N, C-alpha and C positions, 0 to 999 in steps of 0.2 A: 121195268119202268125205272128210268133214271131220274131221281128226284133232285131238284135244284131250286135255288132262290136267285133272285136278281135284284140289282139296284143300279142306279146311275148317279154319278157325281154331277155337281153343277156345271162342270166343264165339259160334260158330254161323255165322259169315259164310262163305258158299260162294264159291269161286273156280273159274272155268273158264279154261283157258289154251290158245289156239290159236296155234301158232308159224308164222309165214310169213317165211321167210328172204329172200324176193324184194323186200321192201319196207323202206323206211327209216322208215315211219310206224307209229304205234301207235293202236289204237282201244280205248277203255274204255267199257263199258256197265254201268250199274247199274240193275237193276230192283228196285223196291220192291213187295212184294205187297199193294198197296192201290190201289183204284180207286173209282169212284163207287158201286159196289155195296156198299161197306163203310161208307157214310155213314148217319148218322141221317136218316130221312125228313124231319125238321123242321130239319135243318142240312145241306142239300145244297150241292154245289159246293166242298167243303173239299179234296178231292183235287186239284182243278184249282188252287185258291187256293195250295195248298202247292207246286205246281210253280213258281209265281211266287215265293213266299217263299224257296225254296231258292236263288234267284239274288240275294237281297237282302243277302248277306254273312253271314259267320260271326263268332264272337267274335274270332278271330285274323286273319281276312282280310276286311276291310270291303267290298272290291269283288272278287267272284269272277272276273270276266272279265279283269281287268288282268294278273295273273301268268300266266294261261293264254295270253293274246295275246302276251305277251313271250316265252313259250316256243314260239311259232309254232303255237298250237293254236286250235281252235274248238269250240263246244259247242252243245247244244240239249236239249230235253226234250219229252215229250208225256204226256198222261194219257188213259186210256180207261176203260171200265167196270170193267176188271179189274186194271190195273196203273198205276204211275207210273214212267216210264222216263227216265233221264238218260244222256247219252252225250257223248263228246268224242273228238277226234282230235288228235294232236300228233306231232312227231318222236320216234322211239323213244329217242333220246339224252336227251330231256327227260322220260322216263317218270315220274320221281319227282315231278314237278310235279303230275301227274294224281292220284297216290296221296295226296299232301299235301292237295290241294284237296278231294277227295271225302271223305277221312277227317275233315277238320275240320268240314265241314258235316253229316256224319253224327252227330257228337258234340257240336258246339258252335255250332249255328245261332244267329245273333244275333236275339233277340226284342226289338224296340223298337216302341213305339206308332207312331213315324214310319214305319217299314218296313211295318208292318201296314196303316196307313192308306193308304200309297201303293199297295201291291199290291191292297188291297181296292177302291180306286177304279179301278185298271187292269182288274180282273176284272169289276166292275160295268159299266164302260164297254164292255168286250168283249161282255158279255151283251146290252146294249142295242143296240150297233152291229151285231153279227153275227146275233143271234137275234130281236130285236124290231123293228128299223128297217131291215132288209134284205129285199129280195124273196126269198121262200121261206125266210126265216130260221127260222121256227118250225115248219117242216114235220117235222123229226125229233122235236121235242118232242111234236107232235100224234100222230105215228105210234107212237112208243114208248109213250105213255100209253094209246093205243088197244089195242096188242098185249099189253102187260103190265099186269096189274091188281094183282099181289101182289109180284112180284120187283122189286128195285131197278133193274133195267134199264128200268123205266118212266120214269126221268128221264135226261137227257143229262149229260155230264160237267160242263157249265157250271152245272148245278143246276136246281132247279125254278123259282126266282124270284130276282131280285136281292136281295130283302130278307134271304135267308138269309146272304148274304155281307156285306151292309151291317150286319147285327146280330152278326157274328162277334166274340167277345170274345178278349182275350189268353189267358184261361184255356182257351177252346175250342181255340185254336190250339196251345197248349202241350200240351194233352191229346192232340190228334191226332198231334203229333210224337212224344210219348212212346210211344204205342201202336203206331205204324207205322214210324217211322224209326230202326231199330236193326239191328244185324248179323243177328239171328235172323230178320229179315223182309226180307232183301236178298240178292241174288246179283250178284256182280261177274264179268264176263267180259272177258278181255283177248285181243286179237288183234294180232299184229305180230311183229317180229323181236326177241323177248325170250325168253330161256331160262326154263324152268320154275323153276329155282333163283333166278333174278333176281326173278321175280314173287313167289315165296315170301318172299324176303328183304324186299322192299318191303312186302308185305302184313303181315308180322310187325311191321315197324317202324312202320307208319302206322295199321293197323287192329286189331292184336291187343289193344291196351289199351282199346278201347271196350267198355263193359259190354254184355252180350248182349241185354238186354231180354227181354220176355215175348212169345212168339209168340201172336198173337191167335187166338182160336178163332172161326172164321167160322160164324155161325148165320143162314143165309138161308133163308127159307121158299120152297120151290120154287114156281114158277108152276104153278097147276092146269092140267090138260089143257083146252084150249079146246074147247067142244062146240057152239058156234053162231057163225055169221058175225057179225062186228062191222063197223060202217060209220059213217063220219063224213064229212060234207060241210061245207066252209067256203068262204067267198069272201074273196079278198084282191086288193089292187091290184097284180097281177103281170102280166108281159107275156103269159104263156100258161098255160093250165090244166095241172096235172100230176095224174097218177094213180099211186098207190102201193098195192101189195098185199103184205102181209107174212104169211109162213107160219112157224109155229114149227118148229124143227129141233133136231138133236142138238147137244150141246156139242162144243167143239173137241177133236179127236183121238179122239172116240168112233169105234166101228167103222164107222158109216155116214157119218161127217162128210165123208169124201173123196168119197163118192157124191153128197152134197148139193152139194159144191163143183163137181163135174163137171156135175151137173144144171143148176146156175145158169149155168155156162159154155155148155152146150148151148143154153139158152134165150136168154141175153142178153149174151154176152161178144164184143163186136166186130161188125163189119159183116156177117160171114158167119153170125151166129147166127140161130136160127129166128125169134125175135121181130122182129129187125131186118129180115130178108129179107121176112117176111110182112106186117108192119104199117108199116114205114117205106118199103121199096122198092116192094112190090106194091100194097098197099092205101092207102098214104099217109095213114094215120090219125095217125101220130106223126112228129115231126121228129127225135126221138131216143128210144131205149128200151134198157134194159139190165136185167140180173138179176145179183145178187150175194149173198153170204152175209156176215153181220156178223162171224163168226169169234170169237164170245164163248166164255169159259171155261165158263160155264153154258149151258144150252140157249138158243140165240139165234134168229136169223131168217134166212130166205131171202126176199129182197125183189125185186120187179119194180117198176121205176120208169120212167115214160115222160112225155114232154112232148108235148102234143097239138098238131097243126097247127091253124091258124085255121079256125073254122067247123065243127069236128068235134064231134059230140055225145060227151060223156064216157061216157054209158051205152053208146053204140055201141062206143067204144074199149075199154071194160071187157069187153063181151061178146066182142070179137075176141080179147082176151088169153086169156079162158077157153076159147075154141075151140082155140087153140094149145096150151094146157095139156092139154086133153082128148086131143089127138093124141099127146102124150108119154106120157100115162097109158095109152093104149090100145096103143101100139106102141113097142117098144124102138128106140133109135137104131140106124141102120145102121152097118156096120163102118167106113165112111169117116168118118162124123161122130164116131164114138167115138175113132178114131185121131187125128183132128184136134184134139179138145179135150184129149186126153191129151198130145199133143205140145206143145200150147200151154202147158199147165201145167208140164211138165217143162222146157221151154225157159225159162219165166219163172223157175223155181227156179234153174236154172243161171246165168241172167243176174244174178239177185239176189245170188248168192254170189260174183260177181266182186268186189263191194265188200267191203273189209276190215271196215268198220263193220257191214254187214249180217250178216257171219259172226258177229261178236261179239254182235249183237242176237239172232240166231236161236238161238244156243246158250243165252243167258240166258232167252229166252222158253220154250224147250222144257224147260229145267231147272225153271223156275217151274211148269210144268204137270206135272212129274213126273220127267223124265229128258232131259238134254241130248242123249243118244245118239239120240233120236227124229229129230233132223234128218237123220240118215243113212238112216232108214227111210222117209222121206216119198215118195221116187220110187216105191218098190215098192208103197206103199199106194195110190197113184194108178193105177199100171199094173194092179193086181189087180182094179180095179172092172170089172164086166161090164156089157154093155148091159141085161141083165135087171135087174141091181141098180138101175140108174138108173130104169127104168120102174116097178119095184116101190116105190122110195122116192117117186116121183111119185104113184103110186096111193094110197099111204098118207097122205102129208102134203100134197099139193097139192089140198086139198079145200076146199069152201066153209066147212065147220064149223071148219077150222083157219086160216081167212083173216081178216085185218083189212084193210079197204079204206078208203083215204083219197082222197076227191075234193077236190083243192085247186084250186078254180075261180077263174079270172080274173073279176073284177067288170066287166071290159070286155066287154059282151055281143056286141060285134062280133068278138071274138077267138075265143071258144068258149063 
């Protein structure tokens, strides 16, 4: 049970406080309710660009990292389809440094043409290096645009194309900051040896004076139900061919979300999974294969991804995957397999919560989805899933009409 307290400032900024008396460290996590799904389709990549800009310094603190490092701290951030997340750790004795730094860039980010140009170049270079000029770099861009035709999950967090960032203006950037980077659109979680009253005092001192901002009204057109199989085949100069199949699934924390998660584990989590045992060990069609869910806030994807062995026909490999899917659709997993995948999930959650920072993150993520208390109900949600639940979800969702298949073929004909 992860114990925590909560309070909200008058400007709408929510705080979650988890006290751990056994540590001398403090973790602060700030989640902003903005991701790539909130971008203009003609101006993509902005959420990720802002992740970089937030480290470019504020009006009062030109170099964000310097005072944090002097206080013995470290930090980082990430962006995904749904959120932008900033986190740091430092000794509890220096907690005020964290409040000071994060409050200043929430209200006074430095907007300069030089900073924008530097970060714009960094992001464009990242786009080219990681997505355009690297083996398999564009595979997620291809798969997402194949699986989603309406919803903004159709593009990755880096954006649709470098031109969208290259053409970003100062007005574009300031508008994005005003709409999304304010107390009403953020959640702060604190984990460490700090009393609730101490956190409240620091929060009032450093965050209470920030204007609340206007909570944005998210208007996203839902992805229509897929009614026919989608297929794309491309050739690239890569070491080996890859095969990916994406199935639409429920949003995060929906009633059957946990069933999807266990279904993906049954199919392709680890060397004892069904796909690995059947297609890597016994039939030797793949050198690696796995299945996983994207875990998106809106309806996301369950994905099967495999790397083919040399000389294997990709059509043959695809048919073999579907034969394994049919087995799951026809028969519920046995008791042994069900216990195994549940235990792996429960052990993974327990291990994850050893980290102070992970506890802070998980509280903030759950609160952003609706209620931080959900973190304490997750084990029960997994243990309540039945074998029949898994096969029922497989029968309904793991169908050809709900599948988007990507053949990512090596142009080296001797490979596959």
